[in-house]
C-alpha positions as CSV (number, residue, x, y, z in Angstrom):
1,X,0.0,0.0,0.0
2,X,3.0,2.3,0.4
3,X,3.2,2.7,-3.4
4,X,-0.4,3.8,-3.9
5,X,-1.1,7.4,-4.8
6,X,-2.3,9.3,-1.8
7,X,-5.8,9.9,-3.2
8,X,-6.3,6.2,-3.8
9,X,-4.9,5.3,-0.5
10,X,-7.4,7.5,1.3
11,X,-10.3,5.8,-0.7
12,X,-8.9,2.4,0.2
13,X,-8.7,3.3,3.9
14,X,-12.3,4.6,3.9
15,X,-13.5,1.4,2.1
16,X,-11.8,-0.8,4.7
17,X,-13.2,1.2,7.6
18,X,-16.7,0.9,6.1
19,X,-16.4,-2.8,6.2
20,X,-16.8,-2.7,9.9
21,X,-20.3,-1.2,9.3
22,X,-21.2,-3.3,6.3
23,X,-19.0,-6.4,5.9
24,X,-20.6,-7.4,2.6
25,X,-21.4,-4.1,0.7
26,X,-23.6,-4.5,-2.3
27,X,-20.6,-3.7,-4.5
28,X,-18.6,-6.7,-3.3
29,X,-18.2,-9.8,-5.4
30,X,-17.4,-13.4,-4.5
31,X,-14.2,-14.8,-6.1
32,X,-14.3,-18.0,-8.0
33,X,-12.2,-21.1,-8.2
34,X,-9.7,-21.9,-5.5
35,X,-10.3,-18.5,-3.9
36,X,-14.1,-18.9,-3.5
37,X,-14.0,-18.2,0.2
38,X,-12.8,-14.7,-0.5
39,X,-14.7,-11.5,-1.7
40,X,-13.5,-8.4,-3.4
41,X,-14.5,-4.8,-3.5
42,X,-13.3,-2.5,-6.3
43,X,-11.9,1.0,-5.6
44,X,-11.1,2.6,-8.9
45,X,-8.5,0.4,-10.7
46,X,-7.7,-1.4,-7.5
47,X,-9.3,-4.3,-5.7
48,X,-9.4,-5.1,-2.0
49,X,-9.6,-8.8,-1.2
50,X,-11.6,-9.6,2.0
51,X,-12.3,-12.8,3.9
């Protein structure tokens, strides 16, 4: 995360903080295949993988 632009980093931090309120937001998607126990949320061109 150290290499992310500051504007994106702030958006990622906000999205992660919001997971404590809504652990599965409507924008999250379940991964497929061997990673099917994981979910992802998209923030611009980046993805945050959640368990």
